[in-house]
C-alpha positions in Angstrom: -2.3 20.3 -33.6 -4.3 21.8 -30.8 -5.5 18.6 -29.8 -2.1 16.9 -29.8 -0.9 20.0 -27.4 -4.0 19.5 -25.0 -3.1 16.1 -24.9 0.5 16.4 -23.9 -0.3 19.1 -21.4 -3.1 16.7 -19.7 -0.3 13.8 -19.7 2.2 16.0 -18.1 -0.4 17.2 -15.3 -1.4 13.7 -14.8 2.2 12.2 -14.3 2.9 15.5 -11.9 0.1 14.9 -9.6 0.5 11.0 -9.7 4.2 11.5 -8.3 3.0 13.8 -5.5 3.2 11.9 -2.3 -0.3 11.6 -0.7 -0.9 11.8 3.2 -2.3 8.5 4.4 -5.1 9.2 6.5 -5.0 7.7 10.1 -7.1 4.9 11.2 -9.8 6.0 13.6 -12.3 3.7 14.9 -15.2 4.7 17.2 -15.1 1.6 18.8 -11.5 1.8 20.3 -10.5 4.1 22.7 -6.8 4.5 23.5 -5.9 5.8 26.5 -2.0 5.3 26.7 0.1 6.5 25.1 -1.8 9.6 24.4 -1.6 11.3 20.7 1.9 12.7 20.1 3.0 11.6 24.0 6.9 11.8 24.4 8.4 8.6 26.5 11.9 7.8 27.3 13.4 4.8 26.1 14.3 3.8 29.7 10.8 3.7 30.8 8.0 1.1 30.0 6.0 1.8 27.0 2.4 1.1 28.5 -0.4 0.5 26.0 -4.0 0.5 27.4 -7.3 0.5 25.4 -10.9 -0.4 25.3 -12.8 -1.9 22.7 -16.4 -1.4 22.7 -18.3 -2.9 19.7 -21.8 -2.0 19.8 -24.0 -5.1 19.4 -21.3 -7.4 18.5 -18.4 -9.0 20.2 -14.8 -9.3 20.0 -13.3 -12.5 18.4 -9.6 -11.4 18.2 -7.5 -8.5 18.9 -3.6 -7.5 18.0 -1.4 -4.7 19.4 1.5 -4.0 17.1 4.1 -0.9 17.1 6.0 0.4 14.0 9.1 2.2 14.1 9.7 5.3 11.4 11.4 2.8 9.3 8.2 0.7 9.2 9.8 -1.9 10.9 7.5 -4.0 13.4 9.0 -3.9 17.2 6.3 -5.2 19.1 3.4 -7.7 18.1 0.9 -9.2 20.7 -2.0 -11.1 19.1 -4.7 -13.1 21.3 -8.0 -14.7 20.8 -10.9 -13.6 23.0 -13.8 -15.4 23.9 -15.7 -12.3 24.6 -19.4 -12.9 23.5 -21.1 -11.9 26.6 -18.9 -8.5 27.1 -20.0 -5.2 26.1 -16.2 -4.1 26.4 -12.8 -5.6 26.1 -9.6 -4.0 28.4 -6.5 -4.3 26.7 -3.1 -3.8 28.3 0.5 -4.4 27.4 4.0 -2.9 28.5 7.3 -3.5 27.2 10.4 -1.5 26.9 12.4 -0.7 23.6 15.8 0.7 23.5 16.6 2.9 20.8 19.6 4.6 19.4 18.0 7.8 18.4 14.7 9.6 19.3 12.2 8.1 16.9 8.3 8.4 15.7 6.6 5.6 16.5 3.0 4.3 15.4 0.8 2.3 17.8 -1.6 0.1 15.9 -4.7 -1.8 17.5 -6.8 -4.0 15.3 -9.8 -6.3 16.4 -11.9 -8.8 14.6 -15.7 -8.6 15.6 -18.2 -11.3 15.5 -19.9 -10.2 12.2 -16.1 -10.6 10.6 -15.8 -6.9 10.4 -12.5 -5.6 11.2 -11.7 -2.3 13.2 -8.2 -0.3 13.7 -6.9 2.4 15.7 -3.5 4.2 15.3 -1.9 6.8 17.6 1.7 8.2 16.8 4.0 8.9 19.8 7.6 9.7 20.2 10.2 7.4 21.9 12.9 9.6 23.1 16.6 8.5 23.2 17.9 9.6 26.8 21.4 8.4 26.6 23.2 11.2 24.6 
């Protein structure tokens, strides 16, 4: 009887902890440095969103990269992928700019992915805010 109570308590505790929402850690690659936008920067929606980053893979080269942006509803609002013949380059400069009009201020998440010559993949994420200025 005591074992049955212990099992019920354990099962209830396991179910409760399984239901807790866990924070997903942000990706952070030491090979990718994003200089724009900055972490938690606020950009008005009538301005261009300028993305600038540098990929410096040590002893590897970049094969391809992708810049993409998600809104707070996980909807993709920008996606640019490119191959890269960068065998002799120590670093790869990335730059993109675009406008995105929103109807309300939103948290956005910039993603930068790269595939390296050894088939490994690296990833960086930067959260920032796009502010609606037409109130």
